[in-house]
C-alpha positions as CSV (number, residue, x, y, z in Angstrom):
1,M,-18.1,0.9,-16.5
2,E,-20.5,3.0,-18.7
3,A,-23.4,1.0,-16.8
4,C,-21.9,1.2,-13.8
5,F,-21.3,4.9,-14.0
6,A,-24.6,5.7,-15.3
7,E,-26.2,3.5,-12.3
8,A,-24.4,5.8,-9.7
9,D,-25.1,9.1,-11.3
10,P,-28.0,10.1,-13.2
11,D,-26.0,13.1,-14.4
12,Y,-23.2,10.6,-15.9
13,A,-22.7,12.4,-19.6
14,P,-24.3,10.1,-22.3
15,F,-27.7,9.8,-19.9
16,A,-28.1,13.4,-18.4
17,T,-30.7,15.8,-19.2
18,Q,-29.7,18.5,-20.9
19,V,-29.1,22.0,-19.0
20,D,-31.1,25.0,-20.4
21,L,-28.9,28.3,-21.5
22,P,-30.5,30.7,-18.4
23,R,-29.1,27.9,-16.0
24,W,-25.7,28.1,-17.4
25,G,-25.3,31.8,-16.6
26,Q,-26.8,30.7,-13.3
27,I,-23.9,28.2,-12.6
28,A,-21.3,31.0,-13.6
29,A,-22.6,33.5,-11.9
30,Q,-22.5,30.9,-9.0
31,C,-18.9,30.3,-9.2
32,Q,-17.8,33.4,-10.7
33,A,-16.7,31.8,-13.9
34,V,-16.7,31.8,-17.6
35,L,-17.9,28.6,-18.7
36,V,-16.0,27.3,-21.8
37,D,-17.4,24.6,-23.7
38,F,-15.6,22.6,-26.2
39,R,-17.5,21.1,-29.5
40,V,-14.7,19.3,-31.6
41,T,-16.3,18.7,-35.3
42,L,-14.9,17.8,-38.6
43,E,-15.0,21.0,-39.6
44,G,-13.1,22.8,-36.5
45,T,-13.4,23.0,-33.1
46,Y,-16.0,25.4,-31.8
47,L,-15.6,26.9,-28.0
48,F,-19.1,28.5,-26.5
49,L,-18.2,30.7,-23.7
50,V,-21.3,31.7,-20.4
51,G,-20.3,34.0,-18.4
52,P,-22.1,34.8,-14.8
53,G,-25.7,36.0,-15.7
54,E,-25.7,35.4,-19.3
55,E,-28.9,33.8,-20.7
56,T,-28.3,32.9,-24.7
57,I,-25.6,32.2,-26.7
58,G,-24.6,35.1,-29.5
59,A,-21.5,35.3,-31.9
60,A,-19.1,37.1,-29.6
61,Q,-19.7,34.0,-27.5
62,C,-18.7,31.4,-29.8
63,V,-15.2,31.0,-30.8
64,S,-14.2,29.0,-33.7
65,Q,-10.7,27.1,-34.6
66,P,-11.5,26.0,-38.0
67,E,-7.7,24.8,-38.3
68,L,-8.1,22.0,-35.6
69,N,-10.9,19.6,-36.7
70,A,-11.3,16.0,-34.9
71,H,-8.9,14.4,-37.4
72,G,-6.0,17.6,-35.9
73,V,-8.0,16.7,-32.4
74,T,-7.0,12.9,-33.0
75,D,-3.7,13.2,-34.2
76,L,-2.4,15.4,-31.4
77,L,-3.3,13.4,-29.1
78,Q,-2.3,10.3,-30.6
79,Y,0.8,11.9,-30.8
80,W,1.4,12.7,-27.3
81,L,-0.3,9.2,-25.7
82,W,1.9,7.2,-28.1
83,N,5.4,9.3,-27.2
84,Y,4.2,8.7,-23.5
85,Y,3.9,5.1,-23.6
86,R,6.4,4.3,-26.3
87,D,9.4,6.4,-24.9
88,Y,8.6,7.8,-21.2
89,A,11.8,9.6,-20.9
90,E,11.8,10.8,-24.5
91,W,8.4,12.2,-24.1
92,R,9.4,14.2,-20.7
93,Q,12.2,15.4,-22.3
94,D,10.1,16.5,-24.8
95,L,7.4,17.8,-22.7
96,D,7.9,21.7,-22.7
97,A,8.0,22.3,-25.9
98,S,4.8,19.8,-26.4
99,I,2.7,21.9,-24.1
100,G,3.9,25.1,-26.2
101,V,2.7,23.5,-29.1
102,L,-0.9,23.7,-27.3
103,Y,-1.7,27.5,-26.9
104,R,-1.4,28.3,-30.8
105,P,-4.4,26.2,-32.1
106,I,-6.5,25.6,-29.1
107,L,-6.2,28.5,-27.1
108,S,-5.1,31.4,-28.6
109,A,-8.3,32.9,-30.0
110,L,-10.1,31.9,-26.5
111,H,-7.7,33.8,-24.7
112,A,-8.1,36.9,-26.8
113,R,-11.9,36.7,-26.4
114,L,-11.6,36.2,-23.0
115,R,-9.4,39.2,-22.6
116,D,-11.9,41.3,-24.8
117,R,-15.3,40.0,-23.5
118,Y,-14.9,39.5,-19.6
119,P,-11.8,41.1,-19.0
120,Q,-12.5,41.5,-15.0
121,I,-13.2,37.0,-14.6
122,D,-10.1,35.3,-13.8
123,R,-11.6,31.8,-13.1
124,L,-12.7,29.4,-15.7
125,V,-14.2,26.1,-15.9
126,L,-13.3,23.9,-18.9
127,I,-15.5,21.3,-20.4
128,P,-13.5,20.0,-22.9
129,D,-14.6,17.5,-25.7
130,L,-12.7,14.6,-27.8
131,R,-10.4,13.6,-24.8
132,L,-8.8,17.3,-25.0
133,N,-9.1,16.8,-20.9
134,L,-5.9,14.6,-21.4
135,L,-4.0,17.5,-22.3
136,P,-2.7,20.1,-19.5
137,L,-4.3,23.2,-21.0
138,H,-4.0,25.5,-18.1
139,A,0.1,24.6,-18.4
140,A,-0.2,25.8,-22.3
141,W,2.7,28.5,-23.0
142,Y,3.4,31.2,-25.1
143,H,5.3,34.5,-25.5
144,N,3.8,38.0,-24.7
145,E,4.4,41.6,-26.2
146,D,7.8,42.1,-23.9
147,G,9.0,38.4,-25.3
148,K,8.5,36.8,-21.9
149,R,7.0,33.2,-21.7
150,R,3.2,33.0,-19.9
151,Y,1.2,30.3,-18.9
152,F,-2.7,30.2,-19.5
153,C,-3.0,29.6,-15.9
154,D,-0.6,32.7,-14.8
155,D,-4.4,34.8,-16.0
156,Y,-6.6,32.2,-14.4
157,D,-8.0,29.8,-11.8
158,I,-8.7,26.8,-13.9
159,T,-10.8,23.9,-13.2
160,Y,-11.8,21.1,-15.7
161,A,-15.7,19.4,-15.3
162,P,-17.0,16.0,-17.4
163,S,-19.9,18.0,-18.5
164,I,-22.2,20.8,-17.3
165,Q,-24.4,18.4,-15.8
166,V,-21.6,17.2,-13.2
167,F,-20.1,20.7,-12.7
168,D,-23.9,21.6,-11.4
169,R,-24.2,19.4,-9.2
170,C,-20.4,19.7,-7.8
171,M,-21.4,23.3,-7.1
172,A,-24.9,22.5,-5.4
173,R,-22.8,20.4,-3.1
174,Q,-20.2,22.9,-2.4
175,A,-22.9,25.4,-1.7
176,T,-24.5,23.3,1.0
177,Q,-21.2,23.2,3.6
178,R,-20.0,26.4,4.9
179,G,-16.3,27.1,6.4
180,Q,-13.3,24.7,6.1
181,A,-13.2,21.5,6.1
182,Q,-12.3,20.0,9.6
183,S,-11.8,16.1,9.1
184,L,-9.5,14.2,7.4
185,V,-8.2,10.5,6.0
186,A,-4.8,10.0,4.7
187,L,-3.3,6.9,3.1
188,Q,1.0,7.2,3.3
189,N,2.7,4.4,1.1
190,P,5.6,3.1,2.6
191,S,8.0,3.2,-0.7
192,L,7.3,7.1,-1.1
193,A,10.0,9.0,0.7
194,F,8.5,12.1,0.9
195,A,4.7,10.6,1.8
196,E,5.1,10.7,5.6
197,W,6.2,14.7,5.4
198,E,3.2,15.6,2.7
199,I,0.8,13.7,4.6
200,R,2.3,15.5,7.9
201,E,1.8,19.1,6.6
202,T,-1.3,18.3,5.8
203,E,-2.3,16.9,9.2
204,R,-1.4,19.9,11.0
205,H,-4.1,21.9,9.3
206,F,-6.7,19.7,11.0
207,S,-7.2,18.9,14.9
208,P,-5.5,15.6,16.0
209,D,-8.8,14.4,16.8
210,H,-10.3,14.9,13.5
211,C,-7.2,13.2,11.5
212,R,-6.9,9.4,10.3
213,R,-3.9,8.0,8.5
214,F,-3.4,4.7,7.2
215,G,-0.1,3.5,6.7
216,P,3.0,3.1,6.4
217,A,2.5,-0.4,6.7
218,G,-0.4,-3.0,7.8
219,I,-3.1,-0.7,5.7
220,D,-6.5,-2.8,5.7
221,K,-8.2,-1.7,2.6
222,Q,-11.8,-2.7,4.2
223,A,-10.9,-0.2,6.6
224,V,-9.6,2.3,4.7
225,V,-13.0,2.0,2.2
226,E,-15.2,2.1,5.5
227,A,-13.6,5.7,6.8
228,L,-13.7,7.4,3.5
229,P,-17.3,8.6,4.0
230,S,-16.8,10.2,7.2
231,A,-14.1,12.7,5.8
232,E,-14.1,15.8,4.4
233,H,-10.9,16.0,3.2
234,L,-8.7,12.7,1.2
235,L,-5.5,12.7,0.8
236,F,-4.1,9.6,-1.2
237,T,-0.3,9.7,-0.7
238,T,0.6,6.7,-2.7
239,H,1.0,4.8,-6.2
240,G,-1.5,5.5,-8.8
241,T,-2.0,3.0,-11.8
242,F,-3.8,3.9,-15.1
243,A,-5.4,0.6,-17.0
244,P,-5.5,2.4,-20.8
245,N,-7.4,-0.7,-21.7
246,N,-9.7,-1.2,-18.9
247,A,-10.1,2.4,-17.6
248,E,-12.2,0.6,-14.7
249,E,-9.7,-1.3,-12.7
250,S,-7.2,2.3,-12.8
251,G,-6.6,2.6,-9.1
252,L,-4.9,4.0,-6.0
253,E,-2.6,1.6,-4.5
254,I,-3.3,0.1,-1.1
255,D,-1.0,-2.6,-0.5
256,R,1.6,-3.8,-3.6
257,S,2.4,-6.8,-2.1
258,R,-1.0,-8.0,-2.0
259,G,-2.1,-6.5,-5.1
260,E,-4.7,-4.5,-3.6
261,Y,-5.8,-1.5,-5.0
262,L,-8.7,1.4,-4.3
263,T,-10.5,1.1,-8.5
264,A,-12.4,3.4,-9.9
265,R,-15.3,0.9,-10.3
266,E,-15.1,0.6,-6.4
267,I,-14.9,4.1,-5.8
268,V,-18.0,5.2,-7.6
269,G,-19.8,2.5,-5.3
270,L,-19.0,4.6,-2.3
271,D,-20.8,7.3,-0.6
272,L,-18.3,10.6,-0.8
273,R,-21.3,13.4,-0.4
274,R,-18.9,14.6,2.5
275,T,-15.8,15.1,0.9
276,R,-15.3,18.9,0.0
277,L,-11.7,18.1,-1.5
278,A,-10.1,14.4,-2.5
279,I,-6.6,15.0,-3.4
280,L,-5.4,12.1,-5.3
281,S,-1.3,12.4,-5.0
282,A,-0.2,9.3,-7.1
283,C,0.9,9.0,-10.7
284,E,-1.6,9.1,-13.5
285,S,-4.7,9.5,-11.2
286,G,-6.0,12.0,-13.1
287,M,-5.9,10.1,-16.5
288,S,-9.2,8.7,-18.4
289,E,-10.4,6.7,-21.1
290,F,-9.0,7.7,-24.2
291,H,-9.8,4.8,-26.7
292,D,-13.4,5.4,-27.0
293,P,-14.2,9.1,-26.9
294,A,-18.1,8.4,-25.6
295,N,-16.3,7.4,-22.2
296,E,-13.9,9.8,-22.6
297,Y,-13.8,10.6,-18.6
298,L,-14.1,7.0,-17.4
299,G,-11.5,7.1,-15.2
300,L,-10.5,7.9,-11.1
301,P,-11.4,12.1,-11.0
302,A,-14.8,11.3,-12.3
303,A,-15.7,8.4,-10.2
304,V,-14.5,10.5,-7.3
305,L,-17.1,12.8,-8.6
306,L,-19.7,10.6,-9.1
307,A,-19.2,9.6,-5.9
308,G,-20.5,12.7,-3.9
309,A,-17.2,14.7,-3.7
310,H,-17.0,18.5,-4.3
311,S,-13.9,18.7,-6.2
312,V,-10.6,16.4,-6.8
313,I,-7.1,17.2,-7.8
314,A,-5.1,14.6,-9.6
315,S,-2.2,13.8,-11.5
316,Q,-2.2,13.5,-15.3
317,W,1.3,11.5,-15.9
318,V,4.1,10.0,-13.3
319,V,5.4,12.5,-11.1
320,D,8.4,13.4,-9.1
321,D,8.0,12.6,-5.1
322,L,9.6,15.5,-4.0
323,S,8.1,17.9,-6.1
324,T,4.9,16.7,-5.4
325,A,5.2,16.7,-1.9
326,L,6.1,20.6,-2.0
327,L,3.0,21.5,-4.2
328,V,0.8,19.2,-2.3
329,G,2.6,21.2,1.4
330,R,1.8,24.7,-0.4
331,L,-1.6,23.6,-1.6
332,H,-2.6,22.8,1.5
333,E,-1.2,26.3,3.3
334,N,-2.9,28.1,0.5
335,L,-6.4,26.2,1.5
336,Y,-6.1,26.7,5.4
337,E,-4.0,29.4,6.1
338,C,-4.7,31.8,3.1
339,G,-8.4,30.9,2.5
340,M,-8.3,30.2,-1.0
341,G,-10.6,27.9,-2.7
342,T,-9.4,24.8,-4.7
343,A,-8.6,26.0,-8.0
344,A,-6.8,29.0,-6.7
345,A,-4.7,27.1,-3.9
346,L,-3.9,24.9,-6.9
347,R,-2.8,27.6,-9.2
348,G,-0.9,29.4,-6.3
349,A,1.0,26.6,-5.2
350,Q,1.8,25.1,-8.9
351,R,3.4,29.1,-9.7
352,W,5.3,28.5,-6.3
353,L,6.6,25.5,-7.2
354,R,8.3,26.9,-10.4
355,T,10.0,29.6,-9.0
356,L,11.8,27.9,-6.0
357,T,15.2,28.2,-6.3
358,V,17.7,25.5,-5.2
359,S,18.6,27.1,-2.0
360,Q,15.2,27.7,-0.9
361,V,14.4,23.7,-1.4
362,R,17.3,22.9,0.7
363,D,16.3,25.6,3.3
364,L,12.8,23.7,3.5
365,L,13.9,20.3,3.6
366,E,17.0,21.1,6.3
367,A,13.8,23.1,8.3
368,K,11.4,19.8,8.2
369,E,14.6,17.8,8.7
370,Q,14.3,15.9,5.7
371,S,17.7,14.8,4.2
372,T,18.2,14.2,0.8
373,A,22.2,13.2,0.9
374,N,21.6,9.9,0.1
375,D,18.7,9.9,-2.3
376,A,20.6,9.8,-6.0
377,R,17.0,10.7,-7.5
378,L,17.4,14.5,-6.2
379,S,20.6,15.1,-7.9
380,Y,19.0,18.0,-9.8
381,L,19.6,19.8,-6.2
382,A,23.3,19.0,-6.0
383,D,23.7,21.8,-8.7
384,D,23.0,25.4,-9.0
385,T,20.0,25.2,-11.2
386,E,18.3,28.5,-10.3
387,A,15.1,26.7,-10.4
388,P,14.8,23.0,-10.7
389,F,11.2,22.8,-10.4
390,A,10.4,25.4,-13.3
391,N,9.7,22.6,-16.2
392,P,6.2,21.4,-16.6
393,Y,6.8,18.2,-15.7
394,Y,6.9,19.0,-12.3
395,W,3.6,21.0,-11.7
396,A,1.6,20.9,-14.4
397,A,0.4,17.0,-14.0
398,F,-2.1,18.2,-11.3
399,F,-5.3,19.3,-12.7
400,A,-8.3,20.5,-10.3
401,F,-11.9,18.7,-11.8
402,G,-15.3,19.7,-10.2
403,A,-16.4,22.7,-8.3
404,P,-13.7,25.6,-8.0
405,G,-14.0,26.1,-4.2
406,A,-15.5,29.0,-2.9
407,G,-12.6,30.0,-0.9
408,Q,-12.5,31.7,3.2
409,P,-12.1,35.3,3.8
């Protein structure tokens, strides 16, 4: 897989040409963000910050976390992944507390430095190291001075990048295309109750002449592959599978009865340079290699970026069908009605979803003529839970990768 990625893209991290510090500052200025580069060592974790126009690194741009060394990161990730694969139900039950544990050792000192040095910046590009990219750092939470819970993404639009080289090229591609995406290719899985609604809500932002939907039945994989390069916006509303022992075989389900998936290996070979945003609305579509730290970004998001897409949104774990449909619907409203960039649109959708009340969800479903009466999976809408999707399980799985999106006035 490493050879496959390297052949497809000279900026694949292990083989990439180094980017000098002045260029980092130019990239930060281009996206009006602070670039945060993580370096995990045996002595601790060091975070290097580069803001717009900065050409050097000084002491004020280096944040050290000596208590979080390589062994500590490995232990943290082993606990996270071991629980996930050992007992998913228990992992999900403990997820909120597990995410809260992330803030102090990884982000607290960084957050303080950001507020002190870059008080006007509200956008971050995180370039994690040693598999920290598997953790939902954007959703790490803490209690503020008033004792109220806040999430890291309450203060920042956050996007993740495999490397500065890949991110630089994502930004360069974004700069070549102005205005909003005009063409959509979508794939609908027949077994997901809200997939049709999710896609229909997306299609209304595009001209019917520029929408192409595959599914819910009789999907021809070759036809899908041939259609992808022509689209500026991709939406896969389907099942995803992550292969922990063979990341190149991780894929997006095309037809389960025939065992057909579009795999990471196959995606790398596509030409997706027209694709501004690919949304992989599928379970585990954002996961990546975790056995070998040298190949920690091998997976579907990196494959899509290396194939030429500007940005990717994908999920790090098994997600809920209804909450995902709601989030993706709001995401597209933010993109195409409010003119937000990708990272801001995702952040806005996540914050909106976690505050929805049961009555608001029911009203939305009734307005879209979506019945929940016979769906036992939606039992959480039968009680008076004030905000059924407040738990990070429902919204924090989705990460933005690549260019953060310029947004439109």
